C-alpha positions in Angstrom: 0.0 0.0 0.0 1.3 3.4 -0.9 -0.4 6.7 0.0 0.3 10.3 0.9 2.9 10.7 -2.0 4.6 14.0 -1.5 7.7 15.5 -3.1 9.3 18.7 -1.7 12.1 20.0 -3.9 14.7 22.6 -3.2 12.5 25.2 -4.9 9.8 24.7 -2.3 11.1 26.9 0.4 9.5 28.5 3.4 9.3 31.7 1.5 6.9 30.1 -1.0 4.4 29.5 1.8 4.0 33.2 2.2 3.3 33.7 -1.5 -0.4 34.1 -2.2 -2.1 31.2 -4.0 -2.5 31.6 -7.7 -6.0 31.7 -8.9 -6.8 29.7 -12.0 -9.9 29.1 -14.1 -10.1 25.6 -12.6 -9.4 26.1 -8.9 -7.9 22.6 -8.6 -7.5 19.4 -10.4 -9.2 17.7 -7.5 -13.0 17.9 -8.1 -15.4 19.4 -5.5 -18.8 17.8 -5.0 -21.2 20.1 -3.2 -24.5 19.0 -1.7 -27.3 21.4 -2.6 -29.9 22.2 0.0 -31.6 25.0 1.9 -28.5 27.2 2.0 -27.5 26.5 -1.6 -30.9 26.4 -3.3 -31.2 29.7 -5.1 -29.9 30.4 -8.6 -27.5 33.1 -7.3 -25.8 30.9 -4.7 -25.5 28.0 -7.2 -23.9 30.4 -9.7 -21.4 31.3 -7.0 -20.8 27.6 -6.2 -20.1 26.9 -9.9 -17.7 29.8 -10.3 -15.9 28.9 -7.0 -15.1 25.4 -8.2 -18.2 23.0 -7.8 -17.9 20.4 -10.5 -20.6 18.0 -9.3 -23.9 19.0 -7.6 -25.1 16.3 -5.1 -28.8 15.9 -4.4 -29.4 14.0 -1.1 -32.7 12.2 -1.2 -32.5 11.5 2.5 -33.2 15.1 3.0 -36.4 16.9 1.8 -38.8 15.7 -0.9 -38.5 15.1 -4.7 -40.4 18.3 -5.5 -37.8 20.4 -3.6 -35.0 18.6 -5.4 -36.7 19.1 -8.8 -36.9 22.9 -8.1 -33.2 22.9 -7.1 -32.3 21.0 -10.3 -34.1 23.6 -12.4 -32.2 26.3 -10.6 -29.0 24.5 -11.3 -29.8 24.3 -15.0 -30.4 28.0 -15.1 -27.2 28.7 -13.2 -25.1 26.5 -15.5 -26.5 28.4 -18.5 -25.8 31.8 -16.9 -22.2 31.1 -15.9 -21.5 28.8 -18.9 -19.9 26.0 -16.8 -20.8 22.4 -17.1 -21.9 20.6 -13.9 -22.5 16.9 -13.2 -25.4 15.8 -11.0 -25.1 13.1 -8.3 -28.2 11.6 -6.8 -27.7 10.1 -3.3 -30.5 7.7 -2.6 -31.7 6.6 0.8 -29.6 3.5 1.6 -29.9 0.9 4.4 -29.8 3.4 7.2 -31.2 3.4 10.7 -33.1 6.6 11.3 -34.8 8.2 14.3 -37.9 10.1 13.2 -38.4 13.2 15.2 -41.9 13.8 13.8 -42.6 17.1 15.5 -39.1 18.5 14.9 -38.8 19.8 18.5 -35.3 19.5 20.1 -34.8 16.4 22.2 -32.8 17.0 25.4 -30.8 14.1 26.6 -28.8 14.2 29.9 -25.7 12.3 30.9 -26.5 9.1 32.9 -30.3 9.2 32.0 -32.0 6.3 30.4 -33.7 6.3 27.0 -35.7 3.6 25.2 -35.3 3.0 21.5 -38.5 1.5 20.0 -39.6 0.4 16.5 -43.0 1.9 17.3 -42.8 5.0 15.1 -46.2 6.1 16.2 -44.8 7.2 19.6 -43.8 10.8 20.1 -40.0 11.2 20.4 -38.8 12.7 23.7 -36.0 12.6 26.2 -37.2 9.1 27.2 -38.0 7.5 23.9 -36.6 7.4 20.4 -38.6 5.8 17.6 -36.4 4.0 15.0 -37.2 2.6 11.6 -36.0 -0.9 12.3 -38.0 -3.6 14.2 -35.1 -6.1 14.6 -32.7 -3.8 16.6 -33.3 -5.6 19.9 -32.2 -8.9 18.3 -29.1 -7.4 16.8 -27.6 -5.7 19.9 -26.5 -6.9 23.3 -25.6 -5.4 26.6 -22.6 -3.1 26.4 -22.9 -2.3 22.6 -22.5 1.3 21.7 -25.2 3.2 19.7 -24.6 6.6 18.1 -27.5 9.1 17.4 -26.9 12.4 15.7 -28.3 15.1 13.5 -28.4 14.1 9.9 -25.1 15.1 8.3 -23.7 15.6 11.8 -20.4 17.4 11.8 -18.9 15.9 15.0 -18.1 19.3 16.3 -21.6 19.9 17.5 -23.4 19.1 20.7 -26.2 17.6 18.6 -25.0 13.9 18.8 -25.1 11.4 21.6 -23.5 8.1 22.5 -25.7 5.5 24.1 -24.7 2.2 25.8 -27.1 -0.7 25.6 -28.2 -1.8 29.1 -30.9 -4.4 28.2 -33.6 -5.3 25.7 -37.3 -5.6 26.5 -39.2 -7.3 23.6 -38.6 -5.1 20.6 -37.3 -2.2 22.7 -33.7 -1.4 23.6 -33.0 0.4 26.9 -29.8 2.5 26.8 -27.7 4.7 29.2 -26.9 8.2 27.9 -23.2 8.7 27.9 -23.1 12.4 27.2 -25.5 15.3 27.4 -26.8 16.5 24.0 -29.6 18.2 22.2 -30.9 16.3 19.2 -32.3 18.6 16.5 -33.9 18.1 13.2 -36.7 15.9 11.7 -34.3 13.0 10.7 -31.6 11.7 13.1 -29.0 9.2 12.0 -28.5 6.1 14.2 -25.4 3.9 14.0 -24.6 0.8 16.0 -20.8 0.4 16.2 -19.4 -2.8 14.6 -22.8 -4.7 14.8 -24.3 -6.2 11.6 -27.7 -4.8 10.9 -29.7 -6.9 8.5 -31.0 -4.2 6.3 -31.5 -4.6 2.5 -28.6 -3.2 0.5 -31.0 -2.5 -2.4 -34.0 -0.6 -1.1 -37.4 -0.2 -2.9 -36.4 3.4 -3.6 -33.2 2.2 -5.4 -35.2 -0.2 -7.5 -37.7 2.5 -8.5 -34.8 4.9 -9.4 -33.1 2.2 -11.5 -36.4 1.5 -13.3 -36.9 5.3 -13.8 -33.5 5.6 -15.4 -34.0 2.6 -17.6 -37.4 4.0 -18.8 -35.7 7.2 -19.8 -32.9 5.5 -21.7 -30.3 6.4 -19.1 -28.7 3.0 -18.8 -25.3 4.6 -19.0 -25.8 6.5 -15.8 -22.9 5.7 -13.5 -23.3 4.2 -10.1 -21.0 5.1 -7.2 -20.8 2.9 -4.2 -20.7 4.5 -0.8 -18.5 2.7 1.7 -19.8 3.6 5.2 -19.6 0.6 7.5 -17.6 -2.6 8.3 -19.6 -4.6 5.8 -18.5 -2.3 3.0 -15.0 -2.6 4.2 -15.1 -6.4 4.2 -16.5 -6.6 0.7 -14.5 -3.6 -0.7 -12.7 -5.5 -3.4 -15.9 -7.0 -4.8 -17.7 -3.6 -4.7 -14.8 -1.9 -6.4 -15.0 -4.3 -9.3 -18.7 -3.5 -10.0 -19.0 0.2 -9.1 -18.1 3.1 -11.4 -16.7 4.9 -8.5 -16.3 4.9 -4.7 -17.4 7.3 -2.0 -15.6 6.9 1.3 -18.2 8.0 3.8 -15.8 8.8 6.6 -18.5 10.1 9.0 -20.1 6.7 9.5 -16.9 4.8 9.1 -15.4 6.9 11.8 -18.0 5.5 14.1 -17.6 1.9 13.1 -13.8 1.9 13.1 -11.4 2.8 16.0 -10.1 6.3 15.4 -6.5 5.1 14.9 -7.6 2.8 12.0 -9.5 5.4 9.9 -6.5 6.8 8.1 -5.3 3.2 7.2 -8.6 2.5 5.6 -8.5 5.7 3.6 -5.0 5.1 2.3 -5.6 1.5 1.4 -9.0 2.2 -0.3 -7.7 5.2 -2.3 -4.7 3.2 -3.4 -6.9 0.4 -4.7 -9.2 2.9 -6.5 -6.1 4.6 -8.1 -4.6 1.4 -9.4 -7.9 0.4 -11.0 -8.6 3.9 -12.4 -11.9 4.1 -10.5 -13.1 7.5 -9.3 -12.7 7.9 -5.5 -14.4 10.7 -3.5 -13.7 11.5 0.2 -16.3 13.0 2.5 -16.3 14.9 5.8 -13.4 17.2 5.6 -14.2 20.7 6.8 -17.1 20.0 9.2 -16.4 23.2 11.2 -17.1 25.3 8.2 -20.8 24.5 8.7 -20.8 27.3 11.3 -17.4 29.0 10.8 -15.7 30.9 8.0 -12.4 29.1 8.3 -11.6 25.4 8.8 -9.5 24.1 11.7 -5.8 23.5 11.2 -6.5 19.7 11.4 -9.2 20.0 8.7 -7.0 21.9 6.3 -4.3 19.3 6.7 -6.9 16.5 6.3 -8.0 17.9 2.9 -4.4 18.1 1.7 -3.7 14.5 2.9 -6.8 13.3 1.1 -5.3 14.8 -2.1 -1.9 13.3 -1.5 -3.5 9.9 -0.8 -5.1 10.0 -4.2 -8.7 11.3 -3.9 -10.3 12.3 -7.2 -12.8 14.5 -5.4 -13.8 16.0 -2.1 -17.5 15.9 -1.1 -19.0 18.7 1.0 -22.2 17.7 2.8 -23.5 19.8 5.7 -21.0 22.5 4.8 -23.0 23.5 1.7 -26.4 21.9 2.4 -27.2 23.8 5.6 -23.9 25.5 6.4 -23.6 29.3 6.8 -20.8 29.6 4.3 -21.4 27.3 1.3 -19.5 29.3 -1.3 -16.6 30.0 1.1 -16.3 26.3 1.9 -16.0 25.4 -1.8 -13.3 28.1 -2.3 -11.3 27.1 0.7 -11.3 23.4 -0.1 -10.3 24.2 -3.7 -7.4 26.4 -2.6 -6.1 23.7 -0.2 -6.4 21.0 -2.9 -4.5 23.1 -5.4 -1.6 23.7 -3.0 -1.5 19.9 -2.2 -1.3 19.1 -5.9 1.9 21.2 -6.3 3.8 18.7 -4.1 2.1 15.5 -5.2 4.6 12.9 -6.3 3.3 12.1 -9.8 6.4 10.2 -10.8 5.9 7.7 -8.0 2.3 7.3 -8.7 3.0 6.8 -12.5 5.4 4.0 -11.7 3.0 2.3 -9.3 0.2 2.3 -11.9 2.5 0.9 -14.6 3.7 -1.8 -12.3 0.1 -2.7 -11.3 -1.2 -2.8 -14.9 1.7 -5.1 -15.9 2.5 -6.3 -19.4 1.3 -6.6 -22.0 -0.8 -3.4 -21.7 -3.8 -2.9 -23.8 -3.3 -0.7 -26.8 -5.3 2.2 -25.4 -3.7 2.0 -22.0 -0.3 2.0 -23.5 -1.0 5.1 -25.6 -2.7 6.9 -22.7 0.3 6.3 -20.4 2.7 7.4 -23.1 0.7 10.6 -23.5 1.1 11.4 -19.8 4.8 10.6 -19.9 5.3 12.9 -22.9 3.3 15.7 -21.2 5.5 15.5 -18.1 8.7 15.4 -20.1 7.9 18.4 -22.3 6.2 20.3 -19.5 3.0 20.6 -21.4 0.4 23.2 -20.3 -2.5 20.8 -20.9 -3.3 17.4 -22.4 -6.1 17.4 -25.1 -7.8 14.0 -25.6 -10.5 13.5 -28.2 -13.0 10.9 -27.1 -16.6 9.7 -27.8 -17.1 7.5 -24.7 -15.0 9.4 -22.2 -12.9 6.3 -21.6 -9.7 7.8 -23.0 -10.0 10.8 -20.6 -10.4 8.5 -17.6 -7.4 6.4 -18.7 -5.3 9.6 -18.9 -6.4 10.7 -15.5 -5.5 7.3 -14.1 -1.8 8.3 -14.4 -2.4 11.5 -12.6 -0.9 14.1 -15.0 0.0 17.4 -13.2 -1.7 19.5 -15.8 -5.4 19.8 -16.8 -6.9 17.3 -19.3 -9.3 18.8 -21.8 -11.6 15.9 -22.9 -13.1 16.9 -26.3 -16.2 14.8 -26.2 -17.6 14.2 -29.7 -21.4 13.8 -29.6 -22.9 11.3 -31.9 -26.1 11.2 -33.9 -27.6 7.7 -34.3 -30.7 6.5 -36.0 -32.7 3.3 -35.6 -34.9 4.1 -38.6 -37.6 5.4 -36.2 -35.9 8.4 -34.6 -32.6 10.1 -34.1 -30.8 9.9 -30.8 -28.1 12.1 -29.5 -25.2 11.1 -27.2 -22.2 12.8 -25.8 -23.5 15.3 -23.2 -23.8 12.5 -20.6 -20.3 11.3 -21.1 -19.0 14.9 -20.9 -20.7 15.6 -17.6 -19.6 12.2 -16.1 -16.0 13.2 -16.6 -16.5 16.1 -14.3 -16.1 13.7 -11.3 -12.7 12.6 -12.5 -9.5 14.3 -11.2 -8.1 16.8 -13.7 -10.5 16.1 -16.6 -12.6 18.9 -18.0 -15.0 18.3 -20.8 -15.4 20.3 -24.0 -18.4 19.5 -26.2 -17.8 19.7 -29.9 -20.2 19.6 -32.9 -22.0 16.3 -33.4 -21.0 13.9 -36.1 -23.0 11.1 -37.7 -22.3 7.7 -36.3 -20.2 6.7 -39.3 -17.9 9.6 -38.9 -14.7 9.8 -36.8 -12.7 12.6 -35.2 -9.2 13.5 -36.5 -9.7 16.3 -39.0 -8.3 18.9 -36.7 -11.5 20.8 -36.0 -11.8 19.2 -32.5 -8.2 20.2 -31.6 -8.8 23.8 -32.8 -11.9 24.0 -30.6 -10.1 22.7 -27.6 -7.2 25.1 -28.1 -9.5 28.0 -28.7 -11.3 27.2 -25.4 -8.0 26.8 -23.5 -6.8 30.2 -24.7 -10.1 31.9 -23.8 -9.9 30.7 -20.2 -6.2 31.3 -19.8 -5.0 27.6 -19.7 -2.5 28.2 -22.5 -0.5 31.0 -24.0 1.8 31.4 -27.0 4.8 29.0 -27.0 3.2 26.6 -24.6 3.3 23.0 -25.5 0.2 20.8 -25.7 0.0 17.0 -25.9 -2.8 15.7 -28.0 -4.2 12.2 -27.8 -6.7 11.2 -30.4 -7.8 8.4 -32.7 -7.2 8.9 -36.4 -8.7 6.1 -38.5 -7.8 2.9 -36.7 -4.7 4.3 -34.9 -4.4 6.0 -31.6 -2.0 8.9 -32.0 0.0 11.1 -29.5 1.1 14.4 -30.8 3.1 17.3 -29.3 1.9 20.7 -30.5 3.7 24.0 -29.8 1.4 27.1 -29.8 2.5 30.1 -31.9 1.6 33.8 -31.6 -1.8 34.6 -33.0 
């Protein structure tokens, strides 16, 4: 296992730390996923989120109803059009979670050493003495001495809105617990987690099945599925999950409850390394919790963000910070700046060698050319890599080798006909690449399905866009990776004065 690759050369001196961070069109190669909610619902705030570095907008269906999310989605579309920046959409479905339903929304006061009963009878009114939970088998799953955590949904850990309970006994379907710390539970939905106890909940819920059916009905079979690893069961089956999923989300909030604190960093490093070697997108959660209520992160949080980048994260996911936090835009800006600084000392050479060794020989043709493109870009100190693609796969392969410069993926849309109607593809693949580290999509003009890129127009479009946003300037070098005919070609282009 390798992780936290960092190289500090002689040129990186203490004086450079005092130099202001350079602002770029893309704040960082590491992508930022922001959860949209009450504090980030309006068109104006979403526009600010996009210009500050949000690449993926997350809609959490554990929170609020579908009508609210639909309205937020419409606002996102308007914001994207206004600021002219593409944004991917991530839907987070309600998984196999234990939840306490605080039906009246009133704060629940719990005092240290008091007793509280957890019951599956959700008709009961929650209070300091009773907590209704959505699971009838809890009493069979726990035993005396087990630890139960209850907290505000998207709890930050820095709040007094979470409580630790110790199981004293069970009484039929009820679980009687001792309160281990005083707390005020707020909100309509409270998260419950039983440390290192297997809870027999269905991995695929009815909501998931309905969503999959909805996607299939709308011809969205290519929609990617990211697996959220949030408990010991996910850890045990991580390798199997990684094989099937399009990407991985390390839900460190819940994992931090299930695992001993001293083991969390080991899991992060091991999981991110596995994702990196397979070229699967990896996103890390729970990084700047304190920014839910404060304008600046703690020193530990700032270091945590940087270490996630050095460990190999493709993206950082902000939850409470942007959903209900006081400073959603500032949280995005701050995380982007930290990521960008960490990327300047990332040891790309060591990562490149590790991936090449893991892939082994013989490499596939496409993988061989992709790795060669990255090697060439590093050697000639290219400003950007341009890759022309139809499926987005070539861009993901380039990103697998972690080039230190942005990758412009020119996605060529395709028009297809089945004799009954024309269908259009390409926009989906372009947006999906927004979750991948360092890859930024550029949509070009559609071609008929029999056509192929390589006539130079796609490259001209990419270079024109790169110049307009300040990614390249005269005399910069650009590495181009595209397919011409049946051959994959890597070309080095030097830009001239225009």
